[in-house]
Structure formats: C-alpha cells, structure tokens
C-alpha positions in Angstrom: 51.8 133.3 153.5 53.8 133.6 156.7 55.1 130.8 159.0 52.9 129.7 161.9 54.8 131.2 164.8 54.3 130.2 168.5 52.2 133.3 169.0 50.0 132.7 166.0 49.7 129.0 166.9 48.6 130.0 170.4 46.0 132.4 168.9 44.5 129.7 166.7 44.6 127.2 169.7 42.8 129.7 171.8 40.1 130.1 169.2 39.8 126.3 168.8 39.6 126.0 172.6 36.8 128.5 172.8 35.0 126.6 170.1 35.4 123.4 172.1 33.9 125.1 175.2 31.1 126.6 173.1 30.3 123.3 171.5 30.4 121.6 175.0 28.0 124.2 176.3 25.7 123.5 173.4 25.9 119.8 174.2 25.0 120.5 177.9 21.9 122.4 176.7 20.9 119.7 174.2 21.7 116.5 176.2 20.4 115.6 179.6 23.5 113.5 180.2 25.8 116.6 180.6 23.2 119.1 181.6 24.7 121.8 183.8 28.1 120.1 183.9 30.7 122.9 184.1 33.6 120.4 184.3 32.6 119.0 180.9 32.8 122.5 179.4 36.2 123.2 181.1 37.7 119.9 180.0 36.3 120.3 176.4 37.8 123.8 176.2 41.2 122.5 177.4 41.1 119.5 175.1 40.2 121.6 172.2 43.0 124.1 173.0 45.6 121.2 173.0 44.2 119.9 169.7 44.2 123.4 168.2 47.8 124.0 169.3 48.9 120.7 167.7 46.9 121.2 164.5 47.1 125.0 164.0 49.2 124.7 160.9 46.1 123.3 159.1 44.3 126.7 159.4 44.9 129.9 157.5 45.9 128.5 154.1 44.7 130.6 151.1 42.0 129.7 148.6 39.5 127.0 148.2 42.0 124.4 149.2 42.7 126.4 152.4 39.0 126.1 153.3 39.1 122.4 152.7 42.2 122.1 154.9 40.4 124.2 157.6 37.4 121.9 157.5 39.5 118.7 157.6 41.7 120.1 160.3 38.8 121.2 162.4 37.2 117.8 162.1 40.5 116.2 163.3 40.8 118.8 166.1 37.2 117.9 167.2 38.2 114.2 167.5 41.6 114.9 169.1 40.0 117.6 171.4 37.4 115.1 172.5 40.1 112.5 173.3 42.1 115.1 175.3 38.9 116.3 177.1 38.2 112.7 178.2 41.7 112.5 179.6 41.1 115.8 181.5 37.7 114.8 182.8 39.0 112.3 185.4 41.6 115.0 186.6 38.7 117.5 186.9 36.7 114.8 188.8 39.8 113.9 190.9 40.3 117.5 192.0 36.6 117.8 192.8 36.2 114.5 194.7 39.7 113.1 195.3 38.4 109.6 194.3 41.2 107.7 192.4 39.3 104.4 191.5 36.4 106.3 189.9 39.0 108.4 188.0 40.5 105.4 186.3 37.1 103.9 185.4 36.0 107.3 184.0 39.1 107.6 181.9 38.8 104.2 180.3 35.1 104.5 179.5 35.5 108.1 178.3 38.4 107.3 175.9 36.2 104.7 174.3 33.0 106.8 174.1 34.0 110.5 174.1 34.6 111.1 170.4 31.6 109.0 169.4 29.4 111.0 171.7 30.5 114.3 170.2 30.0 113.0 166.7 26.5 111.8 167.6 25.6 115.2 169.0 27.0 117.0 166.0 24.9 114.9 163.6 21.7 114.8 165.6 21.3 118.3 167.0 21.4 121.5 164.9 22.0 123.6 168.1 25.3 121.7 168.5 26.2 121.6 164.8 25.8 125.4 164.2 28.3 126.7 166.7 30.7 123.9 165.7 30.4 124.8 162.0 30.5 128.5 162.7 33.8 127.9 164.5 35.4 126.5 161.4 34.6 129.7 159.6 35.8 131.9 162.4 39.0 130.0 163.0 39.9 129.9 159.3 39.3 133.7 159.0 41.4 134.3 162.2 44.2 132.1 160.9 44.1 133.8 157.5 44.5 137.1 159.3 47.3 135.9 161.5 49.2 134.4 158.6 48.9 137.6 156.6 50.3 139.7 159.5 
C-alpha cells in the first residue's frame, strides 16, 4: 500500500466532491425544499470536496477492514461535507444577492440543520440513498487503485 500523496488525495477529494454534488442533485429531485437549487448542488460539491480532501486517508485500505474504513470515512465525510456546504451556502447567496444580514442568518440556521437534513434525506428516500451508497463503493475502488499505483 502506498502513501496518500497530494495528487492521490486530490483525486479522492474530487470523487467525494462529485458524490456530494450527485447526492445534492438527488435531494433536489426528492425534496421540494431545494427543488431546482443549483447553489445547493454547487455548495454540496464544494463541501464534499473539502471533506474528501481532509479524510482521503480513510479510503483505499485493503481487505474487509478497508471497506469498513471506507464506509465510516464516507459517513464522516458526509457530515463534514454538509457542514462545509452550509458554510458555503451564505457565500453563494451573498455573491448572488449581496445581502449580508441574510447571509449571517442562513449560516447560523444552516450549521444547525444541514447535517440533520442530509441524514433525514438519506434515511427516508431511496433515490438519495442509492447514489450516496454507490459513491462509497466507487470512491473505495478509486482509492484502492490510486494506492496501488
């Protein structure tokens, strides 16, 4: 097993970021709250990228324990990515509207509710859970490949 270099870490982070954007897109299709919200998908992808970069070392370990590490790491990346996405949402809104007071209110409420909302969507809608779970498999396989090379 090789060391997780910056290039490999960035590759895993990109895959986790794409997974976050894909999961956010599934949420926009399943929930009327975020229906058609491209900013939500952008921020979720960016938040997931940050989480994936920070937690990339948990992916690509060999054997059954490696798969358990991948699942646990991906669950942690989901929560951390949701927290990061919530931090990015007001920035996205600020750039779109340039309204500072709303940005602060959105940040506070989002930090409290963001991870819980994602968890609720994962446990209540199969169309959200499937791409999320498929991402665990794909990211672990990618990380195994990157660590071997």
